[in-house]
N, CA, C, O and CB atoms as a CASP TS submission, in Angstrom:
PFRMAT TS
TARGET T0000
AUTHOR 0000-0000-0000
METHOD Language model
MODEL 1
PARENT N/A
ATOM      1  N   MET     1     -77.517 -64.842-111.538  1.00  0.00           N
ATOM      2  CA  MET     1     -78.099 -63.435-111.279  1.00  0.00           C
ATOM      3  C   MET     1     -76.831 -62.141-111.127  1.00  0.00           C
ATOM      4  O   MET     1     -75.724 -62.255-110.600  1.00  0.00           O
ATOM      5  CB  MET     1     -79.046 -63.580-109.735  1.00  0.00           C
ATOM      6  N   GLN     2     -77.338 -61.125-111.674  1.00  0.00           N
ATOM      7  CA  GLN     2     -76.328 -60.044-111.315  1.00  0.00           C
ATOM      8  C   GLN     2     -76.726 -59.465-110.679  1.00  0.00           C
ATOM      9  O   GLN     2     -77.898 -59.097-110.755  1.00  0.00           O
ATOM     10  CB  GLN     2     -75.819 -59.285-112.046  1.00  0.00           C
ATOM     11  N   HIS     3     -75.792 -59.075-109.619  1.00  0.00           N
ATOM     12  CA  HIS     3     -76.640 -57.918-108.393  1.00  0.00           C
ATOM     13  C   HIS     3     -75.662 -56.483-108.781  1.00  0.00           C
ATOM     14  O   HIS     3     -74.466 -56.599-109.048  1.00  0.00           O
ATOM     15  CB  HIS     3     -76.363 -58.544-106.119  1.00  0.00           C
ATOM     16  N   ILE     4     -76.064 -55.721-108.771  1.00  0.00           N
ATOM     17  CA  ILE     4     -75.714 -53.965-108.737  1.00  0.00           C
ATOM     18  C   ILE     4     -75.881 -53.618-107.559  1.00  0.00           C
ATOM     19  O   ILE     4     -76.828 -54.136-106.968  1.00  0.00           O
ATOM     20  CB  ILE     4     -76.625 -52.911-109.595  1.00  0.00           C
ATOM     21  N   ASP     5     -75.165 -52.797-106.952  1.00  0.00           N
ATOM     22  CA  ASP     5     -75.107 -51.948-105.557  1.00  0.00           C
ATOM     23  C   ASP     5     -75.399 -50.521-106.045  1.00  0.00           C
ATOM     24  O   ASP     5     -74.575 -49.890-106.707  1.00  0.00           O
ATOM     25  CB  ASP     5     -73.514 -52.016-104.693  1.00  0.00           C
ATOM     26  N   PHE     6     -76.425 -50.106-105.746  1.00  0.00           N
ATOM     27  CA  PHE     6     -76.589 -48.592-105.842  1.00  0.00           C
ATOM     28  C   PHE     6     -76.701 -48.079-104.666  1.00  0.00           C
ATOM     29  O   PHE     6     -77.363 -48.398-103.678  1.00  0.00           O
ATOM     30  CB  PHE     6     -77.688 -48.129-106.582  1.00  0.00           C
ATOM     31  N   GLU     7     -75.760 -46.995-104.955  1.00  0.00           N
ATOM     32  CA  GLU     7     -75.661 -46.074-103.453  1.00  0.00           C
ATOM     33  C   GLU     7     -76.764 -44.690-103.869  1.00  0.00           C
ATOM     34  O   GLU     7     -76.789 -43.887-104.802  1.00  0.00           O
ATOM     35  CB  GLU     7     -73.573 -45.359-103.047  1.00  0.00           C
ATOM     36  N   LEU     8     -77.551 -44.897-102.731  1.00  0.00           N
ATOM     37  CA  LEU     8     -78.071 -43.889-102.711  1.00  0.00           C
ATOM     38  C   LEU     8     -77.674 -42.218-102.164  1.00  0.00           C
ATOM     39  O   LEU     8     -76.889 -41.905-101.268  1.00  0.00           O
ATOM     40  CB  LEU     8     -78.882 -44.390-102.257  1.00  0.00           C
ATOM     41  N   GLU     9     -78.547 -41.274-103.080  1.00  0.00           N
ATOM     42  CA  GLU     9     -77.967 -40.051-102.458  1.00  0.00           C
ATOM     43  C   GLU     9     -79.228 -39.346-102.079  1.00  0.00           C
ATOM     44  O   GLU     9     -79.988 -39.023-102.992  1.00  0.00           O
ATOM     45  CB  GLU     9     -76.969 -39.153-103.446  1.00  0.00           C
ATOM     46  N   GLY    10     -79.466 -39.135-101.141  1.00  0.00           N
ATOM     47  CA  GLY    10     -80.947 -38.084-100.205  1.00  0.00           C
ATOM     48  C   GLY    10     -81.636 -39.492-100.188  1.00  0.00           C
ATOM     49  O   GLY    10     -81.194 -40.503-100.735  1.00  0.00           O
ATOM     50  N   GLY    11     -82.903 -39.373 -99.397  1.00  0.00           N
ATOM     51  CA  GLY    11     -84.102 -40.042 -98.882  1.00  0.00           C
ATOM     52  C   GLY    11     -84.288 -41.219-100.091  1.00  0.00           C
ATOM     53  O   GLY    11     -84.258 -42.381 -99.687  1.00  0.00           O
ATOM     54  N   HIS    12     -84.430 -41.057-101.171  1.00  0.00           N
ATOM     55  CA  HIS    12     -85.211 -41.762-101.988  1.00  0.00           C
ATOM     56  C   HIS    12     -85.001 -41.473-103.478  1.00  0.00           C
ATOM     57  O   HIS    12     -84.822 -40.312-103.843  1.00  0.00           O
ATOM     58  CB  HIS    12     -86.518 -41.540-101.601  1.00  0.00           C
ATOM     59  N   VAL    13     -85.017 -42.550-104.404  1.00  0.00           N
ATOM     60  CA  VAL    13     -84.767 -42.150-105.559  1.00  0.00           C
ATOM     61  C   VAL    13     -86.432 -42.977-106.502  1.00  0.00           C
ATOM     62  O   VAL    13     -87.023 -44.003-106.165  1.00  0.00           O
ATOM     63  CB  VAL    13     -82.950 -42.735-105.972  1.00  0.00           C
ATOM     64  N   GLU    14     -86.671 -42.277-107.388  1.00  0.00           N
ATOM     65  CA  GLU    14     -87.986 -42.609-108.274  1.00  0.00           C
ATOM     66  C   GLU    14     -87.808 -43.851-109.100  1.00  0.00           C
ATOM     67  O   GLU    14     -86.889 -43.768-109.915  1.00  0.00           O
ATOM     68  CB  GLU    14     -88.348 -41.400-109.316  1.00  0.00           C
ATOM     69  N   LEU    15     -88.485 -45.005-109.079  1.00  0.00           N
ATOM     70  CA  LEU    15     -88.650 -46.144-109.640  1.00  0.00           C
ATOM     71  C   LEU    15     -87.750 -46.309-111.006  1.00  0.00           C
ATOM     72  O   LEU    15     -86.819 -47.107-111.110  1.00  0.00           O
ATOM     73  CB  LEU    15     -90.085 -46.278-109.832  1.00  0.00           C
ATOM     74  N   ASN    16     -88.125 -45.551-111.874  1.00  0.00           N
ATOM     75  CA  ASN    16     -88.007 -45.404-112.945  1.00  0.00           C
ATOM     76  C   ASN    16     -86.578 -44.932-113.548  1.00  0.00           C
ATOM     77  O   ASN    16     -85.912 -45.432-114.455  1.00  0.00           O
ATOM     78  CB  ASN    16     -88.956 -44.724-113.137  1.00  0.00           C
ATOM     79  N   GLN    17     -86.356 -43.895-112.805  1.00  0.00           N
ATOM     80  CA  GLN    17     -85.017 -43.161-112.839  1.00  0.00           C
ATOM     81  C   GLN    17     -83.760 -44.241-112.050  1.00  0.00           C
ATOM     82  O   GLN    17     -82.613 -44.235-112.498  1.00  0.00           O
ATOM     83  CB  GLN    17     -85.251 -41.520-111.905  1.00  0.00           C
ATOM     84  N   LEU    18     -84.020 -44.843-111.241  1.00  0.00           N
ATOM     85  CA  LEU    18     -83.374 -45.618-110.939  1.00  0.00           C
ATOM     86  C   LEU    18     -82.865 -46.916-112.065  1.00  0.00           C
ATOM     87  O   LEU    18     -81.716 -47.292-112.300  1.00  0.00           O
ATOM     88  CB  LEU    18     -84.019 -45.869-109.900  1.00  0.00           C
ATOM     89  N   LEU    19     -83.903 -47.316-112.519  1.00  0.00           N
ATOM     90  CA  LEU    19     -83.628 -48.371-113.959  1.00  0.00           C
ATOM     91  C   LEU    19     -82.475 -47.750-114.765  1.00  0.00           C
ATOM     92  O   LEU    19     -81.494 -48.320-115.243  1.00  0.00           O
ATOM     93  CB  LEU    19     -85.113 -48.468-115.150  1.00  0.00           C
ATOM     94  N   LYS    20     -82.857 -46.303-114.813  1.00  0.00           N
ATOM     95  CA  LYS    20     -81.887 -45.472-115.708  1.00  0.00           C
ATOM     96  C   LYS    20     -80.628 -45.483-115.389  1.00  0.00           C
ATOM     97  O   LYS    20     -79.685 -45.937-116.037  1.00  0.00           O
ATOM     98  CB  LYS    20     -82.166 -44.157-115.773  1.00  0.00           C
ATOM     99  N   LEU    21     -80.638 -44.880-114.188  1.00  0.00           N
ATOM    100  CA  LEU    21     -78.946 -44.723-113.453  1.00  0.00           C
ATOM    101  C   LEU    21     -78.132 -45.728-113.214  1.00  0.00           C
ATOM    102  O   LEU    21     -76.933 -45.553-113.000  1.00  0.00           O
ATOM    103  CB  LEU    21     -78.878 -44.205-112.100  1.00  0.00           C
ATOM    104  N   CYS    22     -78.865 -47.220-113.231  1.00  0.00           N
ATOM    105  CA  CYS    22     -78.099 -48.337-113.117  1.00  0.00           C
ATOM    106  C   CYS    22     -77.972 -49.196-114.624  1.00  0.00           C
ATOM    107  O   CYS    22     -77.663 -50.381-114.745  1.00  0.00           O
ATOM    108  CB  CYS    22     -78.771 -49.188-111.936  1.00  0.00           C
ATOM    109  N   GLY    23     -78.302 -48.236-115.707  1.00  0.00           N
ATOM    110  CA  GLY    23     -78.208 -48.588-116.598  1.00  0.00           C
ATOM    111  C   GLY    23     -78.996 -49.816-117.277  1.00  0.00           C
ATOM    112  O   GLY    23     -78.584 -50.391-118.284  1.00  0.00           O
ATOM    113  N   LEU    24     -79.998 -50.093-116.703  1.00  0.00           N
ATOM    114  CA  LEU    24     -80.821 -51.233-117.019  1.00  0.00           C
ATOM    115  C   LEU    24     -81.790 -50.818-118.457  1.00  0.00           C
ATOM    116  O   LEU    24     -82.082 -51.693-119.272  1.00  0.00           O
ATOM    117  CB  LEU    24     -81.797 -51.595-115.578  1.00  0.00           C
ATOM    118  N   CYS    25     -82.219 -49.404-118.625  1.00  0.00           N
ATOM    119  CA  CYS    25     -82.634 -48.866-119.440  1.00  0.00           C
ATOM    120  C   CYS    25     -81.967 -47.485-120.257  1.00  0.00           C
ATOM    121  O   CYS    25     -81.018 -46.865-119.779  1.00  0.00           O
ATOM    122  CB  CYS    25     -83.630 -48.792-118.919  1.00  0.00           C
ATOM    123  N   ASP    26     -82.448 -47.213-121.215  1.00  0.00           N
ATOM    124  CA  ASP    26     -82.010 -45.789-121.697  1.00  0.00           C
ATOM    125  C   ASP    26     -82.467 -44.789-121.155  1.00  0.00           C
ATOM    126  O   ASP    26     -81.599 -43.924-121.039  1.00  0.00           O
ATOM    127  CB  ASP    26     -82.245 -45.512-122.899  1.00  0.00           C
ATOM    128  N   SER    27     -83.506 -44.479-120.737  1.00  0.00           N
ATOM    129  CA  SER    27     -83.813 -43.418-120.402  1.00  0.00           C
ATOM    130  C   SER    27     -85.431 -43.553-119.400  1.00  0.00           C
ATOM    131  O   SER    27     -86.124 -44.560-119.545  1.00  0.00           O
ATOM    132  CB  SER    27     -83.759 -42.608-121.777  1.00  0.00           C
ATOM    133  N   GLY    28     -85.767 -42.671-118.642  1.00  0.00           N
ATOM    134  CA  GLY    28     -86.829 -42.655-117.547  1.00  0.00           C
ATOM    135  C   GLY    28     -88.080 -42.895-118.256  1.00  0.00           C
ATOM    136  O   GLY    28     -89.069 -43.476-117.811  1.00  0.00           O
ATOM    137  N   GLY    29     -87.943 -42.448-119.260  1.00  0.00           N
ATOM    138  CA  GLY    29     -89.461 -43.065-120.310  1.00  0.00           C
ATOM    139  C   GLY    29     -89.449 -44.383-120.356  1.00  0.00           C
ATOM    140  O   GLY    29     -90.483 -45.020-120.154  1.00  0.00           O
ATOM    141  N   ALA    30     -88.454 -44.886-120.586  1.00  0.00           N
ATOM    142  CA  ALA    30     -88.036 -46.537-121.230  1.00  0.00           C
ATOM    143  C   ALA    30     -88.351 -47.247-119.804  1.00  0.00           C
ATOM    144  O   ALA    30     -89.224 -48.114-119.756  1.00  0.00           O
ATOM    145  CB  ALA    30     -85.990 -46.861-121.890  1.00  0.00           C
ATOM    146  N   GLY    31     -87.585 -46.846-118.578  1.00  0.00           N
ATOM    147  CA  GLY    31     -87.722 -47.359-117.311  1.00  0.00           C
ATOM    148  C   GLY    31     -89.358 -47.158-116.942  1.00  0.00           C
ATOM    149  O   GLY    31     -89.705 -48.106-116.237  1.00  0.00           O
ATOM    150  N   LYS    32     -90.432 -46.257-117.185  1.00  0.00           N
ATOM    151  CA  LYS    32     -91.754 -46.345-116.995  1.00  0.00           C
ATOM    152  C   LYS    32     -92.324 -47.189-118.024  1.00  0.00           C
ATOM    153  O   LYS    32     -93.429 -47.641-117.727  1.00  0.00           O
ATOM    154  CB  LYS    32     -92.342 -45.084-116.951  1.00  0.00           C
ATOM    155  N   ALA    33     -91.846 -47.535-119.202  1.00  0.00           N
ATOM    156  CA  ALA    33     -92.706 -48.338-119.958  1.00  0.00           C
ATOM    157  C   ALA    33     -92.523 -49.999-119.166  1.00  0.00           C
ATOM    158  O   ALA    33     -93.379 -50.866-118.990  1.00  0.00           O
ATOM    159  CB  ALA    33     -92.192 -48.212-121.734  1.00  0.00           C
ATOM    160  N   LEU    34     -91.134 -49.985-118.825  1.00  0.00           N
ATOM    161  CA  LEU    34     -90.578 -51.332-117.988  1.00  0.00           C
ATOM    162  C   LEU    34     -91.807 -51.630-116.979  1.00  0.00           C
ATOM    163  O   LEU    34     -92.614 -52.551-117.101  1.00  0.00           O
ATOM    164  CB  LEU    34     -88.950 -51.009-116.996  1.00  0.00           C
ATOM    165  N   VAL    35     -91.782 -50.768-116.078  1.00  0.00           N
ATOM    166  CA  VAL    35     -92.508 -50.697-114.910  1.00  0.00           C
ATOM    167  C   VAL    35     -94.072 -50.986-115.367  1.00  0.00           C
ATOM    168  O   VAL    35     -94.783 -51.633-114.599  1.00  0.00           O
ATOM    169  CB  VAL    35     -92.253 -49.241-114.186  1.00  0.00           C
ATOM    170  N   ALA    36     -94.525 -50.573-116.441  1.00  0.00           N
ATOM    171  CA  ALA    36     -95.750 -50.636-116.726  1.00  0.00           C
ATOM    172  C   ALA    36     -96.205 -52.142-117.470  1.00  0.00           C
ATOM    173  O   ALA    36     -97.321 -52.658-117.398  1.00  0.00           O
ATOM    174  CB  ALA    36     -95.977 -49.402-117.545  1.00  0.00           C
ATOM    175  N   SER    37     -95.012 -52.675-118.193  1.00  0.00           N
ATOM    176  CA  SER    37     -94.889 -54.022-118.654  1.00  0.00           C
ATOM    177  C   SER    37     -95.098 -55.125-117.602  1.00  0.00           C
ATOM    178  O   SER    37     -95.309 -56.272-117.996  1.00  0.00           O
ATOM    179  CB  SER    37     -93.585 -54.172-119.241  1.00  0.00           C
ATOM    180  N   GLY    38     -95.052 -54.843-116.275  1.00  0.00           N
ATOM    181  CA  GLY    38     -94.963 -55.466-115.256  1.00  0.00           C
ATOM    182  C   GLY    38     -93.893 -56.224-114.946  1.00  0.00           C
ATOM    183  O   GLY    38     -93.966 -56.980-113.976  1.00  0.00           O
ATOM    184  N   ALA    39     -92.786 -56.151-115.676  1.00  0.00           N
ATOM    185  CA  ALA    39     -91.458 -57.031-115.630  1.00  0.00           C
ATOM    186  C   ALA    39     -90.671 -56.429-114.510  1.00  0.00           C
ATOM    187  O   ALA    39     -89.670 -57.076-114.201  1.00  0.00           O
ATOM    188  CB  ALA    39     -90.539 -57.012-117.079  1.00  0.00           C
ATOM    189  N   VAL    40     -90.918 -55.251-113.782  1.00  0.00           N
ATOM    190  CA  VAL    40     -90.098 -54.959-112.133  1.00  0.00           C
ATOM    191  C   VAL    40     -90.870 -55.524-111.130  1.00  0.00           C
ATOM    192  O   VAL    40     -92.091 -55.644-111.033  1.00  0.00           O
ATOM    193  CB  VAL    40     -89.927 -53.268-111.599  1.00  0.00           C
ATOM    194  N   ARG    41     -89.841 -55.893-110.307  1.00  0.00           N
ATOM    195  CA  ARG    41     -90.705 -56.248-108.870  1.00  0.00           C
ATOM    196  C   ARG    41     -89.399 -55.849-107.993  1.00  0.00           C
ATOM    197  O   ARG    41     -88.194 -55.987-108.203  1.00  0.00           O
ATOM    198  CB  ARG    41     -91.387 -58.201-108.597  1.00  0.00           C
ATOM    199  N   VAL    42     -90.353 -55.146-106.627  1.00  0.00           N
ATOM    200  CA  VAL    42     -89.742 -54.439-105.588  1.00  0.00           C
ATOM    201  C   VAL    42     -89.656 -55.336-104.367  1.00  0.00           C
ATOM    202  O   VAL    42     -90.772 -55.708-104.007  1.00  0.00           O
ATOM    203  CB  VAL    42     -90.488 -53.169-105.304  1.00  0.00           C
ATOM    204  N   ASP    43     -88.968 -55.648-103.857  1.00  0.00           N
ATOM    205  CA  ASP    43     -88.750 -56.198-102.744  1.00  0.00           C
ATOM    206  C   ASP    43     -89.591 -57.645-102.993  1.00  0.00           C
ATOM    207  O   ASP    43     -90.299 -58.127-102.108  1.00  0.00           O
ATOM    208  CB  ASP    43     -89.189 -55.215-101.524  1.00  0.00           C
ATOM    209  N   GLY    44     -89.389 -58.356-104.510  1.00  0.00           N
ATOM    210  CA  GLY    44     -90.249 -59.457-104.539  1.00  0.00           C
ATOM    211  C   GLY    44     -91.672 -59.438-105.151  1.00  0.00           C
ATOM    212  O   GLY    44     -92.237 -60.414-105.644  1.00  0.00           O
ATOM    213  N   ALA    45     -92.156 -58.215-105.049  1.00  0.00           N
ATOM    214  CA  ALA    45     -93.862 -58.185-105.743  1.00  0.00           C
ATOM    215  C   ALA    45     -93.599 -57.309-106.987  1.00  0.00           C
ATOM    216  O   ALA    45     -92.745 -56.423-106.950  1.00  0.00           O
ATOM    217  CB  ALA    45     -95.306 -57.297-104.589  1.00  0.00           C
ATOM    218  N   THR    46     -94.146 -57.495-107.804  1.00  0.00           N
ATOM    219  CA  THR    46     -94.208 -56.588-109.078  1.00  0.00           C
ATOM    220  C   THR    46     -94.860 -55.254-108.397  1.00  0.00           C
ATOM    221  O   THR    46     -95.766 -55.165-107.568  1.00  0.00           O
ATOM    222  CB  THR    46     -95.242 -57.303-110.467  1.00  0.00           C
ATOM    223  N   GLU    47     -93.955 -54.090-109.142  1.00  0.00           N
ATOM    224  CA  GLU    47     -94.648 -53.085-108.738  1.00  0.00           C
ATOM    225  C   GLU    47     -94.493 -51.988-109.882  1.00  0.00           C
ATOM    226  O   GLU    47     -93.557 -51.572-110.566  1.00  0.00           O
ATOM    227  CB  GLU    47     -94.197 -52.682-107.354  1.00  0.00           C
ATOM    228  N   SER    48     -96.176 -51.651-109.738  1.00  0.00           N
ATOM    229  CA  SER    48     -96.706 -51.045-110.882  1.00  0.00           C
ATOM    230  C   SER    48     -96.696 -49.628-110.992  1.00  0.00           C
ATOM    231  O   SER    48     -96.941 -49.034-112.042  1.00  0.00           O
ATOM    232  CB  SER    48     -97.917 -51.427-111.031  1.00  0.00           C
ATOM    233  N   ARG    49     -96.385 -49.033-109.805  1.00  0.00           N
ATOM    234  CA  ARG    49     -96.067 -47.116-109.764  1.00  0.00           C
ATOM    235  C   ARG    49     -94.892 -47.050-110.260  1.00  0.00           C
ATOM    236  O   ARG    49     -93.871 -47.403-109.671  1.00  0.00           O
ATOM    237  CB  ARG    49     -95.966 -46.183-108.173  1.00  0.00           C
ATOM    238  N   LYS    50     -94.970 -46.446-111.735  1.00  0.00           N
ATOM    239  CA  LYS    50     -93.725 -45.919-112.427  1.00  0.00           C
ATOM    240  C   LYS    50     -92.950 -45.028-111.419  1.00  0.00           C
ATOM    241  O   LYS    50     -91.794 -45.450-111.435  1.00  0.00           O
ATOM    242  CB  LYS    50     -94.105 -45.058-113.774  1.00  0.00           C
ATOM    243  N   THR    51     -93.044 -44.065-110.611  1.00  0.00           N
ATOM    244  CA  THR    51     -92.480 -43.408-109.766  1.00  0.00           C
ATOM    245  C   THR    51     -92.021 -43.808-108.261  1.00  0.00           C
ATOM    246  O   THR    51     -91.469 -43.043-107.470  1.00  0.00           O
ATOM    247  CB  THR    51     -93.181 -42.548-109.793  1.00  0.00           C
ATOM    248  N   ALA    52     -92.290 -44.874-108.078  1.00  0.00           N
ATOM    249  CA  ALA    52     -92.281 -45.212-106.647  1.00  0.00           C
ATOM    250  C   ALA    52     -91.275 -44.821-106.164  1.00  0.00           C
ATOM    251  O   ALA    52     -90.424 -44.464-106.980  1.00  0.00           O
ATOM    252  CB  ALA    52     -92.398 -46.452-106.295  1.00  0.00           C
ATOM    253  N   LYS    53     -90.973 -44.727-104.913  1.00  0.00           N
ATOM    254  CA  LYS    53     -89.683 -43.982-103.957  1.00  0.00           C
ATOM    255  C   LYS    53     -89.296 -45.388-103.431  1.00  0.00           C
ATOM    256  O   LYS    53     -90.022 -46.083-102.722  1.00  0.00           O
ATOM    257  CB  LYS    53     -90.171 -42.620-102.474  1.00  0.00           C
ATOM    258  N   ILE    54     -88.119 -45.699-103.848  1.00  0.00           N
ATOM    259  CA  ILE    54     -87.422 -46.655-103.726  1.00  0.00           C
ATOM    260  C   ILE    54     -86.459 -46.106-102.501  1.00  0.00           C
ATOM    261  O   ILE    54     -86.029 -44.958-102.617  1.00  0.00           O
ATOM    262  CB  ILE    54     -86.826 -47.066-105.079  1.00  0.00           C
ATOM    263  N   ARG    55     -86.161 -46.747-101.526  1.00  0.00           N
ATOM    264  CA  ARG    55     -85.432 -46.593-100.332  1.00  0.00           C
ATOM    265  C   ARG    55     -84.198 -47.307 -99.948  1.00  0.00           C
ATOM    266  O   ARG    55     -84.075 -48.496-100.240  1.00  0.00           O
ATOM    267  CB  ARG    55     -86.217 -46.815 -99.449  1.00  0.00           C
ATOM    268  N   ALA    56     -83.125 -46.560 -99.209  1.00  0.00           N
ATOM    269  CA  ALA    56     -82.177 -47.507 -98.533  1.00  0.00           C
ATOM    270  C   ALA    56     -83.132 -48.889 -98.063  1.00  0.00           C
ATOM    271  O   ALA    56     -84.262 -48.944 -97.576  1.00  0.00           O
ATOM    272  CB  ALA    56     -81.406 -46.661 -97.112  1.00  0.00           C
ATOM    273  N   GLY    57     -81.952 -50.179 -98.511  1.00  0.00           N
ATOM    274  CA  GLY    57     -82.856 -51.466 -97.837  1.00  0.00           C
ATOM    275  C   GLY    57     -83.762 -52.017 -99.007  1.00  0.00           C
ATOM    276  O   GLY    57     -84.050 -53.212 -98.948  1.00  0.00           O
ATOM    277  N   GLN    58     -84.138 -51.430 -99.838  1.00  0.00           N
ATOM    278  CA  GLN    58     -85.288 -52.349-100.899  1.00  0.00           C
ATOM    279  C   GLN    58     -83.981 -52.956-102.038  1.00  0.00           C
ATOM    280  O   GLN    58     -82.767 -52.753-102.076  1.00  0.00           O
ATOM    281  CB  GLN    58     -86.884 -50.971-101.993  1.00  0.00           C
ATOM    282  N   VAL    59     -84.763 -53.636-102.745  1.00  0.00           N
ATOM    283  CA  VAL    59     -84.211 -54.910-103.687  1.00  0.00           C
ATOM    284  C   VAL    59     -85.048 -54.384-104.830  1.00  0.00           C
ATOM    285  O   VAL    59     -86.242 -54.087-104.784  1.00  0.00           O
ATOM    286  CB  VAL    59     -84.581 -56.745-103.153  1.00  0.00           C
ATOM    287  N   VAL    60     -84.314 -54.325-105.754  1.00  0.00           N
ATOM    288  CA  VAL    60     -85.064 -53.765-107.404  1.00  0.00           C
ATOM    289  C   VAL    60     -84.706 -55.255-108.074  1.00  0.00           C
ATOM    290  O   VAL    60     -83.681 -55.828-107.705  1.00  0.00           O
ATOM    291  CB  VAL    60     -84.033 -52.004-108.512  1.00  0.00           C
ATOM    292  N   ALA    61     -85.629 -55.896-109.123  1.00  0.00           N
ATOM    293  CA  ALA    61     -85.381 -57.087-109.619  1.00  0.00           C
ATOM    294  C   ALA    61     -85.711 -56.382-111.111  1.00  0.00           C
ATOM    295  O   ALA    61     -86.468 -55.414-111.183  1.00  0.00           O
ATOM    296  CB  ALA    61     -86.301 -58.454-108.967  1.00  0.00           C
ATOM    297  N   LEU    62     -85.267 -56.786-111.925  1.00  0.00           N
ATOM    298  CA  LEU    62     -85.739 -56.944-113.938  1.00  0.00           C
ATOM    299  C   LEU    62     -84.699 -58.151-114.353  1.00  0.00           C
ATOM    300  O   LEU    62     -83.482 -58.305-114.250  1.00  0.00           O
ATOM    301  CB  LEU    62     -85.193 -55.046-115.285  1.00  0.00           C
ATOM    302  N   GLY    63     -85.707 -58.867-114.833  1.00  0.00           N
ATOM    303  CA  GLY    63     -85.229 -60.257-115.418  1.00  0.00           C
ATOM    304  C   GLY    63     -84.132 -60.470-114.347  1.00  0.00           C
ATOM    305  O   GLY    63     -84.330 -60.194-113.164  1.00  0.00           O
ATOM    306  N   ASP    64     -82.936 -60.988-114.824  1.00  0.00           N
ATOM    307  CA  ASP    64     -81.744 -61.727-113.721  1.00  0.00           C
ATOM    308  C   ASP    64     -81.354 -60.884-113.350  1.00  0.00           C
ATOM    309  O   ASP    64     -80.252 -61.341-113.049  1.00  0.00           O
ATOM    310  CB  ASP    64     -80.577 -62.596-114.048  1.00  0.00           C
ATOM    311  N   VAL    65     -81.291 -59.428-112.944  1.00  0.00           N
ATOM    312  CA  VAL    65     -80.557 -58.420-112.387  1.00  0.00           C
ATOM    313  C   VAL    65     -81.230 -57.928-110.971  1.00  0.00           C
ATOM    314  O   VAL    65     -82.283 -57.303-110.849  1.00  0.00           O
ATOM    315  CB  VAL    65     -80.448 -57.290-113.442  1.00  0.00           C
ATOM    316  N   GLU    66     -80.407 -58.344-110.007  1.00  0.00           N
ATOM    317  CA  GLU    66     -80.728 -57.626-108.984  1.00  0.00           C
ATOM    318  C   GLU    66     -80.253 -56.185-108.588  1.00  0.00           C
ATOM    319  O   GLU    66     -79.091 -55.817-108.761  1.00  0.00           O
ATOM    320  CB  GLU    66     -80.474 -58.356-108.148  1.00  0.00           C
ATOM    321  N   VAL    67     -81.008 -55.576-108.170  1.00  0.00           N
ATOM    322  CA  VAL    67     -80.367 -53.915-107.557  1.00  0.00           C
ATOM    323  C   VAL    67     -80.509 -53.893-105.982  1.00  0.00           C
ATOM    324  O   VAL    67     -81.490 -54.154-105.287  1.00  0.00           O
ATOM    325  CB  VAL    67     -81.443 -52.345-108.205  1.00  0.00           C
ATOM    326  N   HIS    68     -79.450 -53.568-105.691  1.00  0.00           N
ATOM    327  CA  HIS    68     -79.804 -53.842-104.038  1.00  0.00           C
ATOM    328  C   HIS    68     -79.241 -52.184-103.930  1.00  0.00           C
ATOM    329  O   HIS    68     -78.147 -51.768-104.311  1.00  0.00           O
ATOM    330  CB  HIS    68     -78.696 -55.459-102.905  1.00  0.00           C
ATOM    331  N   VAL    69     -80.393 -51.370-103.265  1.00  0.00           N
ATOM    332  CA  VAL    69     -80.142 -49.927-102.669  1.00  0.00           C
ATOM    333  C   VAL    69     -79.498 -50.012-101.055  1.00  0.00           C
ATOM    334  O   VAL    69     -79.668 -50.641-100.010  1.00  0.00           O
ATOM    335  CB  VAL    69     -81.736 -49.049-102.649  1.00  0.00           C
ATOM    336  N   ARG    70     -78.542 -48.795-101.697  1.00  0.00           N
ATOM    337  CA  ARG    70     -77.730 -49.045-100.111  1.00  0.00           C
ATOM    338  C   ARG    70     -77.797 -47.431 -99.893  1.00  0.00           C
ATOM    339  O   ARG    70     -78.285 -46.550-100.601  1.00  0.00           O
ATOM    340  CB  ARG    70     -75.711 -49.894-100.082  1.00  0.00           C
ATOM    341  N   GLY    71     -77.161 -47.385 -98.720  1.00  0.00           N
ATOM    342  CA  GLY    71     -77.067 -45.600 -97.598  1.00  0.00           C
ATOM    343  C   GLY    71     -78.129 -44.655 -98.148  1.00  0.00           C
ATOM    344  O   GLY    71     -79.270 -45.038 -98.407  1.00  0.00           O
ATOM    345  N   GLY    72     -77.787 -43.649 -98.284  1.00  0.00           N
ATOM    346  CA  GLY    72     -78.782 -42.761 -98.585  1.00  0.00           C
ATOM    347  C   GLY    72     -79.071 -41.967 -97.174  1.00  0.00           C
ATOM    348  O   GLY    72     -79.399 -42.599 -96.170  1.00  0.00           O
ATOM    349  N   SER    73     -78.933 -40.604 -97.169  1.00  0.00           N
ATOM    350  CA  SER    73     -78.808 -39.943 -95.834  1.00  0.00           C
ATOM    351  C   SER    73     -80.704 -39.369 -96.205  1.00  0.00           C
ATOM    352  O   SER    73     -81.230 -39.555 -97.302  1.00  0.00           O
ATOM    353  CB  SER    73     -77.122 -38.430 -95.647  1.00  0.00           C
ATOM    354  N   VAL    74     -81.343 -38.761 -95.136  1.00  0.00           N
ATOM    355  CA  VAL    74     -82.565 -38.199 -95.439  1.00  0.00           C
ATOM    356  C   VAL    74     -82.110 -36.343 -95.598  1.00  0.00           C
ATOM    357  O   VAL    74     -81.634 -35.582 -94.756  1.00  0.00           O
ATOM    358  CB  VAL    74     -83.783 -38.689 -94.054  1.00  0.00           C
ATOM    359  N   ALA    75     -82.504 -36.108 -97.034  1.00  0.00           N
ATOM    360  CA  ALA    75     -82.018 -35.079 -97.563  1.00  0.00           C
ATOM    361  C   ALA    75     -82.943 -33.916 -96.982  1.00  0.00           C
ATOM    362  O   ALA    75     -82.739 -32.745 -97.304  1.00  0.00           O
ATOM    363  CB  ALA    75     -81.949 -35.243 -99.062  1.00  0.00           C
TER
END
């Protein structure tokens, strides 16, 4: 299992953008397609909302990659 630590800037990041920023897909649109396919889990549950607000402390998983969202202050 690969682990990525993502340092959040601000209060949240949209799920499709997080996938792009972590290099798990090439674009926000590709991120939306991954979410729509049912391949993305947030805190262990399949997430179907493409622009779900991901906040510090959450874990996003795609295949064998886990993204741990850290930090972030409310902007």
